[in-house]
ZAMARGU-4260 file (C-alpha; in steps of 0.2 Angstrom, whole numbers, plus 5000, padded with zeros to 4 digits):
<rodrens>
0) 5112/4798/5357 | 5110/4787/5342 | 5092/4784/5335 | 5097/4767/5329 | 5088/4752/5338
5) 5099/4744/5350 | 5094/4727/5342 | 5087/4725/5325 | 5083/4707/5319 | 5076/4705/5302
10) 5070/4689/5293 | 5081/4678/5303 | 5080/4659/5299 | 5090/4645/5306 | 5090/4626/5305
15) 5099/4611/5313 | 5101/4601/5297 | 5083/4599/5290 | 5075/4603/5307 | 5070/4622/5307
20) 5073/4631/5323 | 5069/4649/5318 | 5058/4655/5303 | 5059/4673/5297 | 5060/4680/5314
25) 5060/4699/5315 | 5059/4712/5329 | 5067/4727/5336 | 5072/4733/5354 | 5075/4752/5356
30) 5087/4760/5368 | 5079/4762/5385 | 5067/4747/5382 | 5065/4730/5390 | 5061/4717/5377
35) 5054/4701/5385 | 5057/4686/5374 | 5043/4675/5380 | 5042/4657/5374 | 5040/4639/5380
40) 5054/4627/5380 | 5059/4623/5362 | 5052/4639/5355 | 5069/4644/5348 | 5075/4656/5362
45) 5092/4648/5364 | 5095/4647/5346 | 5091/4666/5344 | 5103/4670/5358 | 5116/4660/5350
50) 5114/4669/5334 | 5114/4686/5342 | 5130/4682/5352 | 5138/4675/5336 | 5140/4658/5343
55) 5130/4652/5328 | 5129/4660/5310 | 5114/4661/5299 | 5114/4663/5280 | 5096/4670/5281
60) 5092/4686/5288 | 5102/4699/5298 | 5106/4705/5316 | 5111/4722/5320 | 5117/4728/5337
65) 5118/4747/5339 | 5118/4748/5320 | 5132/4735/5317 | 5129/4720/5307 | 5135/4704/5317
70) 5141/4696/5300 | 5151/4710/5293 | 5156/4720/5309 | 5157/4707/5322 | 5169/4716/5333
75) 5159/4732/5334 | 5143/4723/5336 | 5149/4712/5350 | 5158/4727/5359 | 5140/4734/5361
80) 5133/4718/5369 | 5133/4712/5387 | 5127/4694/5390 | 5122/4685/5406 | 5120/4666/5401
85) 5108/4654/5409 | 5122/4643/5415 | 5134/4652/5427 | 5151/4657/5419 | 5160/4665/5434
90) 5176/4657/5440 | 5172/4649/5457 | 5190/4649/5463 | 5192/4668/5460 | 5185/4681/5471
95) 5172/4694/5465 | 5185/4707/5461 | 5196/4696/5451 | 5182/4689/5440 | 5177/4707/5436
100) 5195/4713/5433 | 5198/4699/5421 | 5183/4704/5411 | 5188/4722/5411 | 5205/4717/5404
105) 5197/4707/5390 | 5188/4723/5385 | 5204/4733/5385 | 5199/4744/5400 | 5214/4753/5409
110) 5217/4748/5427 | 5211/4764/5435 | 5195/4765/5424 | 5191/4747/5427 | 5193/4750/5446
115) 5180/4764/5445 | 5168/4755/5435 | 5169/4739/5445 | 5166/4749/5461 | 5151/4758/5453
120) 5143/4742/5447 | 5145/4733/5463 | 5139/4747/5474 | 5123/4748/5463 | 5119/4730/5467
125) 5125/4731/5486 | 5140/4719/5483 | 5155/4730/5484 | 5159/4725/5502 | 5159/4707/5496
130) 5172/4710/5482 | 5185/4700/5491 | 5174/4685/5493 | 5177/4669/5482 | 5162/4667/5471
135) 5159/4649/5477 | 5155/4657/5494 | 5141/4667/5487 | 5123/4661/5485 | 5114/4660/5468
140) 5106/4677/5469 | 5123/4686/5473 | 5132/4676/5459 | 5119/4683/5447 | 5122/4700/5453
145) 5140/4699/5450 | 5137/4692/5432 | 5126/4707/5428 | 5139/4719/5435 | 5152/4710/5424
150) 5141/4711/5408 | 5139/4730/5411 | 5157/4735/5414 | 5161/4739/5396 | 5145/4750/5395
155) 5136/4740/5381 | 5121/4746/5372 | 5112/4730/5373 | 5111/4718/5388 | 5105/4700/5384
160) 5098/4690/5399 | 5095/4671/5396 | 5083/4666/5410 | 5094/4673/5423 | 5082/4670/5438
165) 5080/4651/5435 | 5083/4642/5452 | 5083/4658/5462 | 5072/4661/5477 | 5058/4674/5476
170) 5067/4689/5485 | 5083/4686/5473 | 5071/4685/5458 | 5062/4701/5462 | 5078/4711/5466
175) 5085/4706/5449 | 5069/4710/5440 | 5068/4727/5448 | 5086/4731/5445 | 5086/4727/5427
180) 5071/4737/5424 | 5078/4752/5433 | 5093/4751/5421 | 5082/4753/5406 | 5075/4769/5413
185) 5091/4778/5411 | 5088/4777/5392 | 5106/4772/5389 | 5104/4753/5388 | 5091/4741/5380
190) 5088/4724/5387 | 5082/4707/5379 | 5076/4696/5393 | 5072/4678/5388 | 5060/4670/5400
195) 5045/4659/5402 | 5039/4667/5418 | 5025/4679/5416 | 5028/4688/5433 | 5044/4695/5427
200) 5035/4707/5415 | 5032/4725/5419 | 5022/4739/5412 | 5031/4747/5398 | 5040/4731/5392
205) 5040/4726/5374 | 5034/4708/5372 | 5041/4696/5359 | 5031/4680/5359 | 5041/4666/5351
210) 5033/4649/5347 | 5039/4635/5336 | 5053/4646/5329 | 5041/4660/5324 | 5036/4677/5332
215) 5018/4675/5336 | 5016/4693/5343 | 5026/4708/5347 | 5022/4725/5355 | 5017/4732/5372
220) 5006/4723/5384 | 4990/4732/5379 | 4993/4728/5360 | 4996/4710/5363 | 4981/4708/5374
225) 4970/4717/5361 | 4977/4707/5347 | 4973/4690/5356 | 4957/4696/5364 | 4962/4691/5381
230) 4963/4700/5398 | 4979/4694/5405 | 4997/4691/5398 | 4995/4673/5404 | 4980/4670/5394
235) 4987/4678/5379 | 5003/4668/5380 | 4993/4652/5382 | 4982/4656/5366 | 4998/4661/5356
240) 5008/4646/5360 | 4993/4634/5357 | 4992/4640/5339 | 5000/4628/5327 | 5011/4632/5312
245) 5001/4634/5296 | 5003/4620/5284
</rodrens>
């Protein structure tokens, strides 16, 4: 297994015209690690995800996915990336199986291999028996499970999750949080999970606290608590996001 970080962001800056959105952002997420990108609305999380997925391009800084630079090797970098966006992207008029088959074909998977992986991913999430149901018949939690299964079909090195539990009920949120953390325990995949919900963090996660376009803290839970002199992640987050940029 490669020793390269699944995600390596270094000195990344981006602005909308004259309005800065990110300022020299740097962090890494290793294989088998769940990185929690924690920040309030407007912190720069969406801009960062747009850069990692190559929807935007930045002249300043670098992004490497599984060792591949997103600027110079976009094909290899994106092939190592799975994404679940905040806004649903499944075709509501297709059934679960058809949505996944279409995605598998886009990644060049043969029919037999695609069928094997689709069954495997759906069984992991308890959704295989619903493969023939149209997506519009599923509730929000089940749709999210299908989107995660789809993002994993091509066996990426890095899974991006952009606030995937927004609008879900508590049992659905808990099931997705536990499932994603279980994925990282295999050591084969890394996760970068953007959220503003403290209760989605688990022991062993790597925190990246983003505020006003800058990384205010990064590290394990204990390291962030020690650096902020606080007893809880909630208190640490509040302290870090109250800090104003230096003049």
